N, C-alpha and C positions, 0 to 999 in steps of 0.2 A: 539536449544534451546539455552539459552545462558550461557556462561562460567559463572565460578564461577572466582571474580578479584582476582588476589593475594595479601596478607592481612600481615600485620606486622605493622614497626615502620618506614617510609619515610619522611626524608625530603622533605619539595616543596620549590619553587623557591623564594615564598612569605616570608620564615622564618620560617614556622607551620609546624608540625609535622603531618601526616595523614596516618590514619589506610588501606589506598590502595596504591599501586605504582602507580596508574592513576585514580584522584577523577574522573576525568570527563569520564573515560572509565568505571568505576565503577558503577557509577551513571543510567548508562543504563541499568546495571542487577537487581536493584530495579524495583519495580514499585507496584502500591496498591493493595493489596488484595480486591475485589468485595464480596459482599455477594453470599452466593455459590459455593465462590473459595475457594481451599486450598492455604494455605500461610505457609512463613517460620519462624519457631521461635527461637530463637536467633541465628541468621545468625551471630553476631561475636562474637569470642571468644578472649580471651588477653591471652598473653604468661604467665597468673600467679603471685603469689608473692613469693618471696623469699628474705631474708635474713639475713645474717650471722653475730652476734654480738659478740664481745671477752671482754674479761675485764684482768685483771693481775693485782695481790694487793701481800706486801710485807709489815712485820710485825715485827718490833724489838724491843725485851724487850730493857727497860732503866736500870741503874744500880738500880734506885729508887725501893722503895718496893709496886709494882702492875701496875707501869706505861708503857705506851709504845708508841710508834710513827707507827702511818699505811700511807703508801701511796697506793694507788689506780688509777689506770686508766681503762677506759673504751671506748668501740669504737664500734660505730650503724653504719650499713650498710659497713662493711667493705670494699668489694671491689668497694663500691660509684654506683651501683649497678641502673638504671634508668630503674622503668615500666612503664609501662602510664596504665590510668585506664582506663578501654572498654570501662565502662558504665559513661563517662565524653567526649565520642566522641561525637561529634555535632551531633545529632541523624540523621541518614543515613533514616528514615521512613520520613523525612517531606521531601520531593522532592521538595518543592520548595524553599529553597536555593539557593545560587550558587554554580552552578558546581565544581569550584575552592575550595570551602571549605567545601566539602560534605565528609565527615567522619574523619575535621578534632580534633582531643586530644586539650582537655583543662585543666586537670591535669596529675599529676603524681601518681600513686599509692605506691611509695615510696620517702622515704624522704632522702637527701642527706645526705653525711658520718658527723656524730656528734664526736667528741673527746670531755671526760671530765675526769679531774684528779683531784686527793684530796685529801688532808693530816690529817691526824686524831691525835692527840694526845688526848689519855686515861688515866686520873689519877682515 
């Protein structure tokens, strides 16, 4: 019986990030399912999606009738989490690819931290 490969987000010597700690060894754990055999579905699962957004606003009433000034600051992905998209993994079911590129991530599930600020004058 072949042991289950260690999965996660592992930097590789070529600069890519792979779902497997050792892509060459993990490749040996996958095989084609031939007719009449039982196979594995959804063998790879990702870390999931996480997001933390925050905003802060302040409104000042001005001495003019009905006028106000509002400042607003918003931050998306506050802790700047990097979550890799498991659906972007170079297809582990295509066994013809290079063993060193087996299981490489090709995109992120989250966006990098974004901050935006606004100043609004209402009259």
